[in-house]
C-alpha positions in Angstrom: -13.3 15.2 14.6 -15.5 13.1 15.0 -12.7 10.0 15.8 -9.9 9.9 18.3 -8.1 6.9 16.7 -5.7 6.8 19.9 -8.3 5.4 22.5 -9.9 2.2 22.8 -12.2 1.0 20.5 -15.8 -0.1 21.6 -15.0 -3.4 21.1 -12.0 -4.0 22.8 -14.0 -2.1 25.7 -16.6 -4.9 25.7 -14.0 -7.7 26.5 -13.8 -10.2 24.4 -13.1 -13.6 24.6 -9.3 -14.2 25.4 -7.1 -17.4 24.8 -6.5 -20.1 27.6 -3.8 -19.0 30.2 -1.4 -21.7 31.1 1.9 -22.5 32.7 5.3 -20.7 30.5 6.6 -24.3 29.7 3.4 -25.3 28.2 3.4 -21.7 26.2 6.6 -22.1 25.5 6.5 -25.6 24.5 3.9 -24.1 21.8 6.0 -21.3 20.7 8.7 -23.3 19.8 6.1 -25.7 17.5 5.1 -22.0 16.2 8.4 -20.8 15.3 9.7 -24.1 13.6 6.6 -23.0 11.4 7.6 -18.9 11.1 11.4 -20.2 9.9 10.2 -22.4 7.4 7.6 -19.8 6.2 10.3 -17.5 6.0 12.6 -19.6 3.7 9.3 -20.2 1.8 9.6 -17.0 1.5 13.4 -16.8 0.5 12.9 -19.3 -1.9 10.4 -17.4 -4.0 12.5 -14.1 -4.0 15.0 -16.0 -5.9 12.9 -17.2 -8.1 11.7 -14.1 -8.4 14.7 -12.1 -9.4 15.4 -15.1 -12.0 11.8 -14.1 -14.0 12.5 -13.4 -17.6 11.4 -9.5 -18.2 10.2 -7.8 -21.5 10.5 -4.6 -22.8 8.2 -1.4 -22.4 8.7 1.5 -24.4 11.0 4.2 -22.1 9.3 7.2 -23.5 6.1 6.8 -22.5 4.9 9.2 -21.3 3.3 10.8 -17.7 2.9 14.1 -16.2 4.8 15.3 -13.6 5.3 18.5 -11.5 6.4 20.5 -14.4 4.6 18.8 -17.4 4.9 15.9 -19.4 8.0 13.2 -19.0 9.3 10.2 -20.0 9.1 6.7 -18.3 13.0 7.0 -18.5 12.6 10.3 -16.3 11.0 8.8 -13.5 14.3 6.9 -13.0 15.8 9.6 -11.9 18.5 8.1 -13.0 19.0 4.9 -10.7 19.1 1.4 -12.0 15.8 0.2 -10.6 12.0 2.0 -9.9 9.2 0.5 -7.8 6.3 2.3 -9.2 2.6 1.9 -7.5 -0.6 2.3 -9.2 -2.9 4.5 -7.6 -6.4 4.3 -8.0 -8.3 7.5 -8.5 -11.7 8.6 -8.5 -12.2 11.7 -11.1 -13.3 15.2 -9.7 -14.2 13.9 -6.0 -13.0 14.8 -2.5 -10.2 13.9 -0.5 -12.6 11.5 2.1 -13.8 9.2 -1.4 -10.9 8.6 -2.4 -9.5 5.0 -2.6 -8.8 4.1 1.0 -6.3 0.9 0.2 -4.4 3.6 -1.6 -4.5 5.6 1.1 -3.2 2.7 3.1 -0.4 1.9 1.0 0.5 5.2 0.6 0.6 6.0 4.0 3.5 3.1 4.5 5.9 4.8 2.4 8.1 8.0 4.4 11.7 6.4 4.4 13.1 6.1 1.2 17.0 6.2 1.4 17.1 2.5 2.3 15.3 2.0 -1.2 17.7 4.4 -2.8 20.7 2.6 -1.3 20.3 -0.1 -3.8 19.8 1.3 -7.0 15.6 2.2 -6.4 13.6 4.6 -7.2 10.0 4.8 -5.7 7.4 6.7 -6.9 3.0 7.0 -7.0 1.7 6.8 -10.5 -1.8 8.0 -9.8 -4.2 6.9 -12.7 -6.2 10.3 -12.2 -5.0 13.7 -13.3 -1.7 15.4 -12.2 -2.6 18.1 -10.6 -5.9 17.2 -8.8 -4.2 13.7 -7.4 -0.9 15.9 -6.4 -3.0 17.8 -3.8 -4.6 14.6 -2.4 -0.6 13.7 -1.8 -0.2 17.4 -0.3 -3.4 16.9 1.8 -2.3 14.1 3.2 1.0 15.3 3.9 3.7 12.7 1.7 6.8 13.7 0.0 7.3 10.5 -2.4 7.8 11.4 -6.1 4.3 11.9 -7.8 3.4 11.4 -11.4 -0.2 10.9 -13.1 0.2 7.9 -15.0 -3.8 8.6 -16.7 -2.1 10.0 -20.8 -0.4 6.3 -20.6 -2.1 3.9 -18.2 -3.8 1.4 -20.5 -0.1 1.0 -22.1 2.1 0.8 -18.8 -0.8 -1.7 -17.4 -1.7 -3.7 -20.7 -3.7 -6.8 -20.0 -4.3 -5.8 -16.5 -7.2 -4.2 -14.7 -7.2 -0.5 -15.3 -8.5 0.9 -11.9 -7.1 -1.5 -9.9 -4.0 -0.9 -7.4 -0.9 -2.2 -9.2 3.0 -2.4 -7.8 5.2 -2.7 -10.8 9.2 -2.9 -10.8 11.5 -1.9 -13.6 14.7 -1.9 -14.4 17.1 0.4 -16.8 19.6 -0.4 -18.9 20.8 2.5 -20.3 18.3 4.1 -22.2 16.0 0.5 -22.6 13.3 -0.3 -19.9 12.4 -3.2 -19.0 9.1 -4.5 -16.7 10.2 -7.1 -14.3 7.7 -8.2 -12.4 3.9 -7.1 -11.1 1.5 -7.6 -8.3 -2.2 -6.0 -7.6 -4.6 -7.0 -4.8 -2.9 -8.0 -1.4 0.6 -8.3 -3.4 0.7 -5.2 -2.0 0.5 -5.8 1.6 4.5 -5.8 1.0 4.4 -2.5 1.2 2.6 -2.8 4.5 3.9 -3.2 8.1 0.7 -2.2 9.3 -1.7 -5.7 8.7 2.3 -8.0 9.8 2.5 -6.0 13.0 -1.5 -6.9 13.4 -0.5 -10.6 12.9 2.0 -11.0 15.7 -0.8 -9.6 17.6 -3.9 -12.4 19.4 -6.7 -10.7 17.8 -5.1 -10.1 13.9 -6.7 -7.6 11.3 -10.0 -8.4 13.0 -11.7 -9.3 10.0 -14.2 -12.1 9.4 -12.4 -14.1 6.8 -9.7 -14.7 9.3 -9.3 -18.0 11.1 -9.9 -17.2 14.6 -11.4 -18.6 17.3 -15.2 -17.8 18.4 -15.4 -14.9 20.4 -12.5 -13.3 18.8 -13.5 -9.7 17.1 -14.3 -9.6 14.0 -15.6 -6.2 13.2 -13.4 -4.9 10.0 -15.0 -6.2 7.0 -12.7 -6.9 4.5 -14.4 -7.8 1.8 -15.7 -5.0 2.0 -13.1 -2.3 1.6 -15.0 0.9 2.1 -15.2 -0.3 6.0 -11.8 -2.4 6.3 -9.5 0.6 6.5 -12.3 3.6 6.5 -14.6 5.1 9.6 -17.2 7.6 10.1 -17.3 8.4 5.8 -13.7 8.9 5.1 -10.2 6.3 4.9 -9.2 6.7 8.4 -5.8 8.0 8.5 -7.5 11.2 7.3 -9.3 12.2 10.1 -6.1 14.0 11.5 -5.2 15.6 8.5 -8.7 17.3 9.0 -8.7 17.9 12.5 -4.9 19.8 11.3 -7.8 21.9 8.5 -6.8 20.4 5.4 -9.6 20.8 3.1 -11.6 17.9 1.6 -11.8 19.8 -2.2 -8.4 18.6 -4.3 -10.5 20.4 -7.9 -9.1 24.0 -6.9 -5.5 24.7 -5.8 -5.5 25.5 -2.2 
């Protein structure tokens, strides 16, 4: 294994710049100012969520075909009987090994582990991979994920009509009996809603550590968000794959394990 991600990086060992050290009263005064802004941000987020709940919806064909573990299934069947569905459209590079698959979608997929909280609100979460089922399902197994997984390849042009095929998308659906409606979708930085890593990074003094951040001079910014292959990759593969390689899993997704 080429990387031990539990160890401090060279950047951390090189002692980057730090904030000014002040007394507790000065620190708390500035914290109080920031907290007021944080609370305003939270209230605005609540208002945006309220507006999202009031959006109109558009009907989609419930018989739209996807591929699951037992072959073709309909969009309606992927709800698993629940009223709502959140589908993540995973980007795919046909015929490529695990190391060449999308680091951004790998990051998003790795955030999803406990689904019971979604299920308690009558929400099913599933991945609608834009690649072939068997090959992409092997990637799910390579990563050790267990969320519902389908191939949207037979109908992705219909499901993502008017949007950029081959990009990450998060789409919300509502079922009314046998009818299905699309109620919301997002892409790009909108999928950060799935993540906890970035949210926690934002609480630290050095943040996400990429050059696009507004940070003081001397702050570490070696992770280049404008070059996605560097933002979630290290030494040629999505960084979360290294533990899987260490466990002896194969990069080859074109044949069964």
